[in-house]
KETI-676860 format. One record per residue (C-alpha): x, y, z; residue number from 0. Coordinates in steps of 0.02 Angstrom, whole numbers. Each point is the difference from the previous one (the first is absolute). Layout:
<rs>
@X->X; Y->Y; Z->Z; n->NUM
...
</rs>
This chain:
<rs>
@X->4627; Y->4963; Z->9652; n->0
@X->-179; Y->-58; Z->-27; n->1
@X->-62; Y->-167; Z->97; n->2
@X->71; Y->-140; Z->-75; n->3
@X->-103; Y->-91; Z->-117; n->4
@X->-171; Y->-101; Z->55; n->5
@X->-80; Y->-46; Z->-154; n->6
@X->40; Y->-51; Z->-177; n->7
@X->-46; Y->172; Z->-67; n->8
@X->100; Y->85; Z->101; n->9
@X->157; Y->-98; Z->-30; n->10
@X->-39; Y->18; Z->-198; n->11
@X->-12; Y->193; Z->31; n->12
@X->174; Y->-12; Z->70; n->13
@X->58; Y->-72; Z->-166; n->14
@X->51; Y->-183; Z->74; n->15
@X->-57; Y->-164; Z->-97; n->16
@X->30; Y->-86; Z->172; n->17
@X->62; Y->23; Z->172; n->18
@X->169; Y->-63; Z->74; n->19
@X->-84; Y->-32; Z->164; n->20
@X->-172; Y->-40; Z->47; n->21
@X->-16; Y->48; Z->186; n->22
@X->-136; Y->-85; Z->107; n->23
@X->-56; Y->49; Z->172; n->24
@X->-137; Y->-27; Z->118; n->25
@X->-16; Y->170; Z->55; n->26
@X->-74; Y->151; Z->-97; n->27
@X->105; Y->89; Z->-131; n->28
@X->80; Y->155; Z->143; n->29
@X->158; Y->73; Z->-85; n->30
@X->69; Y->66; Z->154; n->31
@X->208; Y->-49; Z->94; n->32
@X->-112; Y->-95; Z->144; n->33
@X->-73; Y->-126; Z->-123; n->34
@X->130; Y->-139; Z->-58; n->35
@X->-81; Y->-17; Z->-170; n->36
@X->35; Y->191; Z->-43; n->37
@X->179; Y->-8; Z->73; n->38
@X->38; Y->-167; Z->-112; n->39
@X->-78; Y->72; Z->-162; n->40
@X->61; Y->162; Z->16; n->41
@X->159; Y->-62; Z->29; n->42
@X->-1; Y->-128; Z->-157; n->43
@X->-67; Y->138; Z->-86; n->44
@X->156; Y->124; Z->33; n->45
@X->120; Y->-145; Z->-75; n->46
@X->-120; Y->7; Z->-155; n->47
@X->-120; Y->-139; Z->12; n->48
@X->-176; Y->1; Z->-56; n->49
@X->-132; Y->-47; Z->124; n->50
@X->-189; Y->-21; Z->-6; n->51
@X->-85; Y->-4; Z->172; n->52
@X->-142; Y->-146; Z->42; n->53
@X->-62; Y->50; Z->182; n->54
@X->-131; Y->-118; Z->76; n->55
@X->-43; Y->-89; Z->-131; n->56
@X->-155; Y->-127; Z->13; n->57
@X->83; Y->-159; Z->35; n->58
@X->-158; Y->-99; Z->-40; n->59
@X->28; Y->60; Z->-171; n->60
@X->170; Y->-46; Z->-110; n->61
@X->-38; Y->146; Z->-131; n->62
@X->35; Y->106; Z->145; n->63
@X->200; Y->-25; Z->-19; n->64
@X->-11; Y->5; Z->-193; n->65
@X->-16; Y->203; Z->-1; n->66
@X->160; Y->37; Z->-100; n->67
@X->29; Y->-182; Z->-56; n->68
@X->172; Y->-91; Z->43; n->69
@X->133; Y->117; Z->40; n->70
@X->168; Y->4; Z->-75; n->71
@X->97; Y->-66; Z->152; n->72
@X->-119; Y->-38; Z->150; n->73
@X->-128; Y->16; Z->102; n->74
@X->10; Y->72; Z->184; n->75
@X->-123; Y->-41; Z->135; n->76
@X->-23; Y->60; Z->172; n->77
@X->-139; Y->-24; Z->133; n->78
@X->17; Y->194; Z->36; n->79
@X->80; Y->100; Z->136; n->80
@X->-71; Y->-123; Z->149; n->81
@X->-4; Y->-197; Z->-8; n->82
@X->-185; Y->-44; Z->-75; n->83
@X->-37; Y->-115; Z->149; n->84
@X->52; Y->134; Z->152; n->85
@X->-84; Y->121; Z->-136; n->86
@X->-180; Y->-110; Z->6; n->87
@X->10; Y->-71; Z->176; n->88
@X->-8; Y->65; Z->180; n->89
@X->112; Y->-107; Z->128; n->90
@X->-165; Y->-93; Z->51; n->91
@X->0; Y->-63; Z->-189; n->92
@X->-156; Y->108; Z->-30; n->93
@X->-32; Y->95; Z->-164; n->94
@X->43; Y->174; Z->18; n->95
@X->-122; Y->126; Z->-50; n->96
@X->116; Y->107; Z->-105; n->97
@X->132; Y->10; Z->-120; n->98
@X->108; Y->164; Z->2; n->99
@X->102; Y->-45; Z->-155; n->100
@X->-164; Y->-15; Z->-92; n->101
@X->-136; Y->125; Z->-106; n->102
@X->-96; Y->73; Z->153; n->103
@X->50; Y->-109; Z->120; n->104
@X->-106; Y->-150; Z->-60; n->105
@X->59; Y->-166; Z->11; n->106
@X->-6; Y->-144; Z->-115; n->107
@X->101; Y->73; Z->-142; n->108
@X->157; Y->-128; Z->43; n->109
@X->19; Y->-194; Z->36; n->110
@X->58; Y->-79; Z->143; n->111
@X->196; Y->-32; Z->-44; n->112
@X->-11; Y->127; Z->-132; n->113
@X->171; Y->-36; Z->-71; n->114
@X->-30; Y->-188; Z->-20; n->115
@X->-169; Y->41; Z->-73; n->116
@X->60; Y->115; Z->-126; n->117
@X->159; Y->-98; Z->-69; n->118
@X->-129; Y->-160; Z->-4; n->119
@X->-106; Y->106; Z->-112; n->120
@X->146; Y->66; Z->-113; n->121
@X->50; Y->-182; Z->-7; n->122
@X->-156; Y->-49; Z->-85; n->123
@X->17; Y->103; Z->-148; n->124
@X->196; Y->41; Z->1; n->125
@X->92; Y->-162; Z->22; n->126
@X->160; Y->50; Z->-15; n->127
@X->13; Y->192; Z->13; n->128
@X->127; Y->16; Z->156; n->129
@X->-76; Y->42; Z->171; n->130
@X->62; Y->119; Z->138; n->131
@X->-96; Y->11; Z->149; n->132
@X->58; Y->153; Z->144; n->133
@X->-66; Y->92; Z->132; n->134
@X->-45; Y->-40; Z->172; n->135
@X->-83; Y->-157; Z->-25; n->136
@X->138; Y->-95; Z->-114; n->137
@X->138; Y->80; Z->103; n->138
@X->-53; Y->-79; Z->165; n->139
@X->-75; Y->-171; Z->-62; n->140
@X->164; Y->-39; Z->-104; n->141
@X->45; Y->-166; Z->78; n->142
@X->-94; Y->-119; Z->96; n->143
@X->-122; Y->111; Z->118; n->144
@X->-113; Y->-33; Z->146; n->145
@X->-185; Y->63; Z->-57; n->146
@X->-111; Y->69; Z->140; n->147
@X->-155; Y->-12; Z->-98; n->148
@X->5; Y->-179; Z->-50; n->149
@X->102; Y->-41; Z->147; n->150
@X->137; Y->-102; Z->-85; n->151
@X->157; Y->16; Z->-102; n->152
@X->-9; Y->51; Z->-176; n->153
@X->136; Y->-2; Z->-127; n->154
@X->76; Y->126; Z->-86; n->155
@X->-92; Y->116; Z->-91; n->156
@X->76; Y->-15; Z->-145; n->157
@X->-51; Y->-175; Z->-13; n->158
@X->-170; Y->32; Z->24; n->159
@X->8; Y->143; Z->-111; n->160
@X->76; Y->-89; Z->-128; n->161
@X->109; Y->161; Z->-27; n->162
@X->193; Y->1; Z->-73; n->163
@X->75; Y->111; Z->131; n->164
@X->-41; Y->97; Z->164; n->165
@X->72; Y->188; Z->35; n->166
@X->-1; Y->-7; Z->167; n->167
@X->30; Y->152; Z->127; n->168
@X->-8; Y->179; Z->-69; n->169
@X->23; Y->-42; Z->-188; n->170
@X->95; Y->142; Z->-98; n->171
@X->161; Y->-74; Z->-14; n->172
@X->-58; Y->-192; Z->-46; n->173
@X->-142; Y->66; Z->-120; n->174
@X->98; Y->93; Z->-106; n->175
@X->135; Y->-128; Z->-10; n->176
@X->-141; Y->-133; Z->-44; n->177
@X->-58; Y->116; Z->-124; n->178
@X->180; Y->25; Z->-68; n->179
@X->37; Y->-179; Z->-12; n->180
@X->-180; Y->-52; Z->-86; n->181
@X->46; Y->162; Z->-125; n->182
@X->152; Y->-80; Z->-38; n->183
@X->-70; Y->-168; Z->-60; n->184
@X->50; Y->-94; Z->148; n->185
@X->-157; Y->-151; Z->15; n->186
@X->-73; Y->37; Z->190; n->187
@X->48; Y->-175; Z->45; n->188
@X->175; Y->51; Z->3; n->189
@X->-13; Y->163; Z->79; n->190
@X->61; Y->-88; Z->191; n->191
@X->150; Y->119; Z->40; n->192
@X->-103; Y->161; Z->50; n->193
@X->27; Y->45; Z->193; n->194
@X->-200; Y->42; Z->76; n->195
@X->-73; Y->-139; Z->-116; n->196
@X->-71; Y->-170; Z->36; n->197
@X->-4; Y->-139; Z->-145; n->198
@X->-27; Y->-185; Z->-22; n->199
@X->104; Y->-139; Z->-100; n->200
@X->14; Y->-185; Z->11; n->201
@X->207; Y->15; Z->-14; n->202
@X->43; Y->4; Z->179; n->203
@X->190; Y->-35; Z->-66; n->204
@X->-18; Y->174; Z->-73; n->205
@X->-50; Y->92; Z->164; n->206
@X->165; Y->52; Z->79; n->207
@X->58; Y->78; Z->154; n->208
@X->-156; Y->-13; Z->98; n->209
@X->-86; Y->-76; Z->133; n->210
@X->-132; Y->-139; Z->-1; n->211
@X->-140; Y->41; Z->99; n->212
@X->-95; Y->-153; Z->96; n->213
@X->-107; Y->-72; Z->-147; n->214
@X->-182; Y->48; Z->-18; n->215
@X->-65; Y->-168; Z->51; n->216
@X->99; Y->17; Z->166; n->217
@X->-43; Y->171; Z->37; n->218
@X->-191; Y->-46; Z->-35; n->219
@X->18; Y->-147; Z->106; n->220
@X->104; Y->51; Z->149; n->221
@X->-23; Y->158; Z->91; n->222
@X->167; Y->7; Z->76; n->223
@X->78; Y->-22; Z->-146; n->224
@X->-118; Y->149; Z->-88; n->225
@X->82; Y->116; Z->127; n->226
@X->190; Y->-50; Z->-42; n->227
@X->-52; Y->57; Z->-180; n->228
@X->-71; Y->130; Z->52; n->229
@X->146; Y->59; Z->111; n->230
@X->129; Y->-35; Z->-142; n->231
@X->-110; Y->108; Z->-113; n->232
@X->-6; Y->137; Z->141; n->233
@X->196; Y->-5; Z->11; n->234
@X->20; Y->26; Z->-201; n->235
@X->-101; Y->150; Z->-30; n->236
@X->139; Y->137; Z->5; n->237
@X->75; Y->42; Z->-181; n->238
@X->184; Y->13; Z->47; n->239
@X->-2; Y->-182; Z->88; n->240
@X->-137; Y->-93; Z->-56; n->241
@X->18; Y->-167; Z->-83; n->242
@X->-92; Y->-76; Z->-133; n->243
@X->-144; Y->-127; Z->71; n->244
@X->-86; Y->-128; Z->-82; n->245
@X->-148; Y->-113; Z->28; n->246
@X->-53; Y->-178; Z->-68; n->247
@X->-156; Y->-43; Z->-53; n->248
@X->-30; Y->-203; Z->-19; n->249
@X->179; Y->3; Z->-22; n->250
@X->5; Y->48; Z->-203; n->251
@X->-54; Y->190; Z->2; n->252
@X->102; Y->123; Z->97; n->253
@X->-68; Y->184; Z->35; n->254
@X->168; Y->102; Z->24; n->255
@X->0; Y->171; Z->99; n->256
@X->153; Y->116; Z->-66; n->257
@X->84; Y->112; Z->141; n->258
@X->-127; Y->179; Z->18; n->259
@X->35; Y->127; Z->-112; n->260
@X->123; Y->130; Z->72; n->261
@X->-88; Y->145; Z->69; n->262
@X->-21; Y->171; Z->-89; n->263
@X->121; Y->129; Z->8; n->264
@X->-59; Y->191; Z->37; n->265
@X->14; Y->48; Z->-176; n->266
@X->-94; Y->-161; Z->-66; n->267
@X->-139; Y->42; Z->138; n->268
@X->-16; Y->172; Z->-52; n->269
@X->-3; Y->-55; Z->-189; n->270
@X->-153; Y->-99; Z->60; n->271
@X->-92; Y->113; Z->84; n->272
@X->46; Y->125; Z->-135; n->273
@X->-93; Y->-92; Z->-133; n->274
@X->-171; Y->81; Z->-107; n->275
@X->-136; Y->-73; Z->122; n->276
@X->-146; Y->75; Z->-22; n->277
@X->-26; Y->-5; Z->182; n->278
@X->-195; Y->-45; Z->-11; n->279
@X->-109; Y->-163; Z->-39; n->280
@X->-53; Y->-28; Z->-180; n->281
@X->-160; Y->122; Z->-63; n->282
@X->-97; Y->-152; Z->-49; n->283
@X->-36; Y->-28; Z->189; n->284
@X->-84; Y->173; Z->31; n->285
@X->-173; Y->-38; Z->-17; n->286
@X->31; Y->-142; Z->143; n->287
@X->70; Y->113; Z->113; n->288
@X->177; Y->-24; Z->-30; n->289
@X->126; Y->-110; Z->114; n->290
@X->-9; Y->18; Z->165; n->291
@X->179; Y->-52; Z->60; n->292
@X->63; Y->164; Z->-111; n->293
@X->-75; Y->80; Z->137; n->294
@X->105; Y->-67; Z->128; n->295
@X->161; Y->63; Z->-89; n->296
@X->-25; Y->126; Z->-129; n->297
@X->79; Y->128; Z->126; n->298
@X->130; Y->-94; Z->71; n->299
@X->186; Y->-15; Z->-47; n->300
@X->94; Y->-166; Z->10; n->301
@X->159; Y->49; Z->51; n->302
@X->93; Y->-177; Z->42; n->303
@X->-11; Y->-188; Z->-20; n->304
@X->74; Y->-150; Z->82; n->305
@X->1; Y->-16; Z->196; n->306
@X->130; Y->-64; Z->119; n->307
@X->-138; Y->-7; Z->130; n->308
@X->-24; Y->-197; Z->-28; n->309
@X->-168; Y->-10; Z->75; n->310
@X->-37; Y->-194; Z->4; n->311
@X->-198; Y->29; Z->-66; n->312
@X->57; Y->123; Z->-147; n->313
@X->47; Y->-82; Z->-159; n->314
@X->104; Y->160; Z->-45; n->315
@X->163; Y->-104; Z->28; n->316
@X->-59; Y->-122; Z->-152; n->317
@X->-61; Y->130; Z->-117; n->318
@X->112; Y->168; Z->22; n->319
@X->129; Y->-65; Z->98; n->320
@X->90; Y->81; Z->160; n->321
@X->118; Y->119; Z->-86; n->322
@X->-84; Y->157; Z->-15; n->323
@X->-25; Y->122; Z->-158; n->324
@X->-43; Y->174; Z->9; n->325
@X->-21; Y->124; Z->-140; n->326
@X->89; Y->181; Z->10; n->327
@X->-70; Y->142; Z->74; n->328
@X->-26; Y->91; Z->-183; n->329
@X->-86; Y->-152; Z->-53; n->330
@X->-118; Y->9; Z->147; n->331
@X->-41; Y->187; Z->-20; n->332
@X->-26; Y->2; Z->-187; n->333
@X->-144; Y->-134; Z->29; n->334
@X->-55; Y->105; Z->152; n->335
@X->-23; Y->168; Z->-115; n->336
@X->-88; Y->-114; Z->-146; n->337
@X->-109; Y->-57; Z->133; n->338
@X->-30; Y->185; Z->67; n->339
@X->-49; Y->48; Z->-178; n->340
@X->-159; Y->-132; Z->-16; n->341
@X->-146; Y->92; Z->22; n->342
@X->-65; Y->-93; Z->138; n->343
@X->154; Y->23; Z->104; n->344
@X->-76; Y->75; Z->179; n->345
@X->179; Y->22; Z->71; n->346
@X->16; Y->-152; Z->94; n->347
@X->133; Y->-112; Z->-42; n->348
@X->-71; Y->-186; Z->75; n->349
@X->178; Y->-82; Z->36; n->350
@X->188; Y->12; Z->-51; n->351
@X->63; Y->-176; Z->17; n->352
@X->-7; Y->-192; Z->-38; n->353
@X->4; Y->-152; Z->95; n->354
@X->88; Y->89; Z->138; n->355
@X->-13; Y->201; Z->-4; n->356
@X->165; Y->49; Z->89; n->357
@X->96; Y->-138; Z->-102; n->358
@X->116; Y->124; Z->-123; n->359
@X->156; Y->-126; Z->-25; n->360
@X->64; Y->-165; Z->30; n->361
@X->7; Y->-60; Z->179; n->362
@X->211; Y->15; Z->-10; n->363
@X->127; Y->42; Z->-119; n->364
@X->26; Y->-211; Z->-24; n->365
@X->-160; Y->-16; Z->-77; n->366
@X->59; Y->98; Z->-154; n->367
@X->136; Y->-118; Z->-41; n->368
@X->-21; Y->-181; Z->110; n->369
@X->-188; Y->9; Z->18; n->370
@X->-124; Y->-30; Z->157; n->371
@X->68; Y->-117; Z->118; n->372
@X->-63; Y->-162; Z->-10; n->373
@X->3; Y->-65; Z->202; n->374
@X->-59; Y->167; Z->70; n->375
@X->-112; Y->138; Z->-6; n->376
@X->24; Y->181; Z->2; n->377
@X->-114; Y->46; Z->136; n->378
@X->-60; Y->-152; Z->73; n->379
@X->18; Y->-52; Z->138; n->380
@X->96; Y->163; Z->43; n->381
@X->73; Y->136; Z->-135; n->382
@X->167; Y->-63; Z->-95; n->383
@X->148; Y->78; Z->80; n->384
@X->35; Y->26; Z->-201; n->385
@X->-170; Y->89; Z->-32; n->386
@X->12; Y->186; Z->-62; n->387
@X->-132; Y->72; Z->95; n->388
@X->-28; Y->175; Z->-79; n->389
@X->-155; Y->116; Z->-35; n->390
@X->54; Y->140; Z->-73; n->391
@X->-15; Y->-28; Z->-176; n->392
@X->-207; Y->-63; Z->20; n->393
@X->4; Y->157; Z->107; n->394
@X->75; Y->125; Z->-125; n->395
@X->-118; Y->-91; Z->-149; n->396
@X->-138; Y->35; Z->96; n->397
@X->30; Y->179; Z->41; n->398
@X->45; Y->53; Z->-179; n->399
@X->-177; Y->-87; Z->-39; n->400
@X->-84; Y->111; Z->136; n->401
@X->78; Y->162; Z->-96; n->402
@X->-82; Y->-51; Z->-163; n->403
@X->-124; Y->143; Z->-42; n->404
@X->-194; Y->-74; Z->-12; n->405
@X->72; Y->-120; Z->155; n->406
@X->-106; Y->37; Z->159; n->407
@X->44; Y->-174; Z->76; n->408
@X->117; Y->-156; Z->-34; n->409
@X->-39; Y->-169; Z->105; n->410
@X->100; Y->-147; Z->40; n->411
@X->-145; Y->-161; Z->0; n->412
@X->127; Y->-125; Z->-39; n->413
@X->68; Y->-111; Z->128; n->414
@X->115; Y->76; Z->101; n->415
@X->122; Y->-107; Z->98; n->416
@X->8; Y->60; Z->183; n->417
@X->151; Y->-103; Z->39; n->418
@X->122; Y->89; Z->-115; n->419
@X->-82; Y->153; Z->44; n->420
@X->63; Y->-32; Z->191; n->421
@X->158; Y->-61; Z->-76; n->422
@X->31; Y->192; Z->-74; n->423
@X->72; Y->80; Z->160; n->424
@X->-51; Y->174; Z->-80; n->425
@X->-187; Y->4; Z->14; n->426
@X->-23; Y->148; Z->-123; n->427
@X->-83; Y->-100; Z->-136; n->428
@X->-132; Y->-66; Z->121; n->429
@X->-30; Y->181; Z->66; n->430
@X->-17; Y->59; Z->-180; n->431
@X->-134; Y->-134; Z->-39; n->432
@X->-111; Y->58; Z->155; n->433
@X->6; Y->150; Z->-48; n->434
@X->-12; Y->-14; Z->-173; n->435
@X->-58; Y->-160; Z->-67; n->436
@X->-120; Y->-76; Z->109; n->437
@X->-192; Y->23; Z->-7; n->438
@X->-48; Y->-4; Z->168; n->439
@X->34; Y->-177; Z->3; n->440
@X->160; Y->-121; Z->-58; n->441
@X->-27; Y->-176; Z->-39; n->442
@X->139; Y->-121; Z->50; n->443
@X->12; Y->-188; Z->11; n->444
@X->51; Y->-63; Z->178; n->445
@X->-93; Y->-166; Z->-70; n->446
@X->-15; Y->-95; Z->185; n->447
@X->74; Y->50; Z->186; n->448
@X->39; Y->-191; Z->38; n->449
@X->195; Y->7; Z->-15; n->450
@X->-19; Y->-197; Z->-63; n->451
@X->-105; Y->36; Z->-140; n->452
@X->75; Y->155; Z->-52; n->453
@X->162; Y->-114; Z->-31; n->454
@X->-75; Y->-100; Z->-115; n->455
@X->-67; Y->158; Z->-88; n->456
@X->176; Y->69; Z->6; n->457
@X->-30; Y->138; Z->91; n->458
@X->57; Y->105; Z->144; n->459
@X->-35; Y->-39; Z->182; n->460
@X->-148; Y->91; Z->67; n->461
@X->102; Y->121; Z->106; n->462
@X->80; Y->74; Z->-152; n->463
@X->-174; Y->48; Z->-58; n->464
@X->-37; Y->62; Z->160; n->465
@X->145; Y->101; Z->1; n->466
@X->-57; Y->81; Z->-176; n->467
@X->-179; Y->28; Z->77; n->468
@X->92; Y->103; Z->135; n->469
@X->105; Y->100; Z->-110; n->470
@X->-146; Y->23; Z->-146; n->471
@X->-104; Y->78; Z->167; n->472
@X->138; Y->108; Z->93; n->473
@X->30; Y->75; Z->-202; n->474
@X->-193; Y->42; Z->-21; n->475
@X->-7; Y->71; Z->175; n->476
@X->150; Y->113; Z->-32; n->477
@X->-62; Y->60; Z->-178; n->478
@X->-176; Y->22; Z->86; n->479
@X->-72; Y->-120; Z->-107; n->480
@X->-137; Y->-117; Z->22; n->481
@X->36; Y->-155; Z->-87; n->482
@X->-4; Y->-185; Z->33; n->483
@X->64; Y->-170; Z->-72; n->484
@X->-114; Y->-121; Z->-83; n->485
@X->85; Y->-176; Z->29; n->486
@X->-34; Y->-135; Z->-132; n->487
@X->-17; Y->-177; Z->85; n->488
@X->6; Y->-158; Z->-62; n->489
@X->-116; Y->-162; Z->73; n->490
@X->28; Y->-183; Z->-6; n->491
@X->198; Y->27; Z->-78; n->492
@X->111; Y->-165; Z->8; n->493
@X->64; Y->4; Z->179; n->494
@X->-161; Y->67; Z->75; n->495
@X->-76; Y->-88; Z->128; n->496
@X->-167; Y->45; Z->101; n->497
@X->111; Y->49; Z->133; n->498
@X->87; Y->110; Z->-118; n->499
@X->-158; Y->81; Z->-49; n->500
@X->-68; Y->24; Z->173; n->501
@X->153; Y->82; Z->35; n->502
@X->-23; Y->128; Z->-156; n->503
@X->-187; Y->26; Z->65; n->504
@X->94; Y->40; Z->180; n->505
@X->127; Y->117; Z->-71; n->506
@X->-148; Y->89; Z->-113; n->507
@X->-104; Y->38; Z->172; n->508
@X->157; Y->72; Z->80; n->509
@X->51; Y->95; Z->-130; n->510
@X->-201; Y->58; Z->-39; n->511
@X->2; Y->-51; Z->-174; n->512
@X->-159; Y->-54; Z->-93; n->513
@X->67; Y->-51; Z->-180; n->514
@X->-121; Y->20; Z->-134; n->515
@X->74; Y->-116; Z->-145; n->516
@X->88; Y->-169; Z->50; n->517
@X->102; Y->-102; Z->-126; n->518
@X->-32; Y->-203; Z->19; n->519
@X->157; Y->-68; Z->-58; n->520
@X->-22; Y->-24; Z->-175; n->521
@X->116; Y->-155; Z->-87; n->522
@X->39; Y->78; Z->-183; n->523
@X->134; Y->-81; Z->-104; n->524
@X->180; Y->34; Z->19; n->525
@X->28; Y->50; Z->187; n->526
@X->101; Y->-82; Z->154; n->527
@X->-177; Y->19; Z->101; n->528
@X->-92; Y->-113; Z->-131; n->529
@X->135; Y->-124; Z->1; n->530
@X->-11; Y->-20; Z->188; n->531
@X->-198; Y->4; Z->-8; n->532
@X->-5; Y->-145; Z->-105; n->533
@X->149; Y->-95; Z->49; n->534
@X->4; Y->46; Z->189; n->535
@X->181; Y->38; Z->-23; n->536
@X->109; Y->166; Z->1; n->537
@X->77; Y->-42; Z->-167; n->538
@X->158; Y->103; Z->58; n->539
@X->20; Y->-86; Z->153; n->540
@X->-90; Y->-160; Z->-28; n->541
@X->-72; Y->3; Z->178; n->542
@X->-176; Y->-36; Z->26; n->543
@X->-136; Y->140; Z->14; n->544
@X->-160; Y->-15; Z->69; n->545
@X->-138; Y->52; Z->-119; n->546
@X->-183; Y->53; Z->19; n->547
@X->-99; Y->-84; Z->-136; n->548
@X->-170; Y->-42; Z->63; n->549
@X->-113; Y->138; Z->-61; n->550
@X->-89; Y->21; Z->176; n->551
@X->180; Y->36; Z->88; n->552
@X->31; Y->116; Z->-126; n->553
@X->-166; Y->89; Z->28; n->554
@X->43; Y->7; Z->186; n->555
@X->175; Y->67; Z->-22; n->556
@X->-87; Y->132; Z->-130; n->557
@X->-136; Y->37; Z->134; n->558
@X->107; Y->17; Z->146; n->559
@X->99; Y->143; Z->-90; n->560
@X->-190; Y->99; Z->-18; n->561
@X->-46; Y->-57; Z->192; n->562
@X->-102; Y->168; Z->27; n->563
@X->-96; Y->-48; Z->-149; n->564
@X->-164; Y->-82; Z->75; n->565
@X->-21; Y->-126; Z->-152; n->566
@X->144; Y->-81; Z->52; n->567
@X->-31; Y->-33; Z->179; n->568
@X->-47; Y->-168; Z->-23; n->569
@X->160; Y->-40; Z->-82; n->570
@X->99; Y->93; Z->110; n->571
@X->-67; Y->-96; Z->163; n->572
@X->10; Y->-164; Z->-94; n->573
@X->196; Y->55; Z->-36; n->574
@X->35; Y->56; Z->180; n->575
@X->-72; Y->-165; Z->85; n->576
@X->102; Y->-107; Z->-138; n->577
@X->165; Y->96; Z->37; n->578
@X->-25; Y->-28; Z->201; n->579
@X->-52; Y->192; Z->17; n->580
@X->-153; Y->27; Z->98; n->581
@X->97; Y->129; Z->111; n->582
@X->-50; Y->116; Z->-147; n->583
@X->-176; Y->-20; Z->-10; n->584
@X->-94; Y->107; Z->130; n->585
@X->-13; Y->180; Z->70; n->586
@X->172; Y->16; Z->63; n->587
@X->92; Y->144; Z->-73; n->588
@X->132; Y->-118; Z->-83; n->589
@X->-144; Y->-114; Z->-96; n->590
@X->-40; Y->2; Z->-191; n->591
@X->-186; Y->-45; Z->16; n->592
@X->-136; Y->-7; Z->125; n->593
@X->-78; Y->-167; Z->69; n->594
@X->-182; Y->-15; Z->-85; n->595
@X->-141; Y->-8; Z->125; n->596
@X->-100; Y->-172; Z->-23; n->597
@X->-185; Y->46; Z->24; n->598
@X->-94; Y->-128; Z->107; n->599
@X->-169; Y->-37; Z->-37; n->600
</rs>
């Protein structure tokens, strides 16, 4: 199957007078299963619907969304694979220089808050055509939320965008149900019953079996109420147990979140990834140098989605959910063979994974019938007694891929949960990982070493990471392999004080580590950590949490992780004095920096 039409002429060439849906995206058009737009449009196509693609329209020109005229059923709008604000700005709120999802990696092809801007543009011409929004940006802003870039609490994106429905989460189930409902002649205002959607209504008496969240005015003006509201939302992210939630605006408008859609079965996952993707970007971008984001994933395989890891700073619980869904070996091997046949394949499969590479099944059998537990995590603070730890299926899959003709090496670059690895009494998977799937270095994410900070992150205590390091080194020694770990670390996460940052620097000194990359905590929508950052409360326990918000203190915490860099000397010096740790300045073996000599004239 060719690419979906991107011009009126291509639509007519297919013998169509009108499309059923116009899909408007903030990303360039890449027809690959790693791109949400490709999945949703191919799923709709498989159900018999006609779709026209408008990618990166000129938001200053209303004619740019008029390519196909009015769609028969609805406009579908997404900012793309990323939140447009994260795509555009660093954590320091500085403009990024590149956009991997745009032609040639150039910036400027999409607006800030792309979903809202596109919807407002469409509404100028098409006043009454149904507008359905989806993708990460809409999914994580579905109710009142803290917005880091404006440092304010914003309304549900449904209201700001003037849209009719949000399809939140991964969307395959809900988008087909929405399409079928519209196709049957139902008015969009009457589509209030589909799981995985958010709608608006003025009729509170018609909202049934639901929890009323604190009103928008309350969460806007009271941080404790915001944290309470977020806590209720966090408890209601599981498709088996979640209640309907709703939020009032001025006592007249109500935004209603239906429970999440059910996770895909293995057969459904296989069907989604078996759709006729072109597996590349549209040829119209060739002259501009293609789309850089494709390079990262072109020779990678998605094996799962969802994650029961439950890290506080990750939005997966809100978007993909905690129940792991996986594809069959046959489906993954079929895609691998397609990949091998591509002319630019060099023999290397770059990754086989998902949010967490080695999760190939739900955490326990109960999750398949009753969902994930509301009040406990699967891995934190330690693995749940009901957790089923088994790497055999993933190990077998990797071995099958290694055996394929034309494959030289299969790498694992998705995140590995080292606490889950250690919970497995059989270390054969870790041996296989070291022997076959690491390219000299394995990226892992301890994130910090202070147990107080790790607790707020939802990560295991540092001793678990230390045990993993020893085991990794021991296995590599036995295999006579010279490989090492690259730890990802995060500065200024809620709960991290200057003393915690100093303790991390001491840990790095004692373990002879010099991290090249440090991620300053980025408060993005839809995470527990962002709620802590804004409110100073942990929304799960409602306990107060220390938050480093002052940019100078954040700079000091970050500099301490890279205390060996001469450019960080002044910040590190100031931080150590502020933390009462002058003992770490000098020439002793435990000192982080030397005292600078002052010259007398």
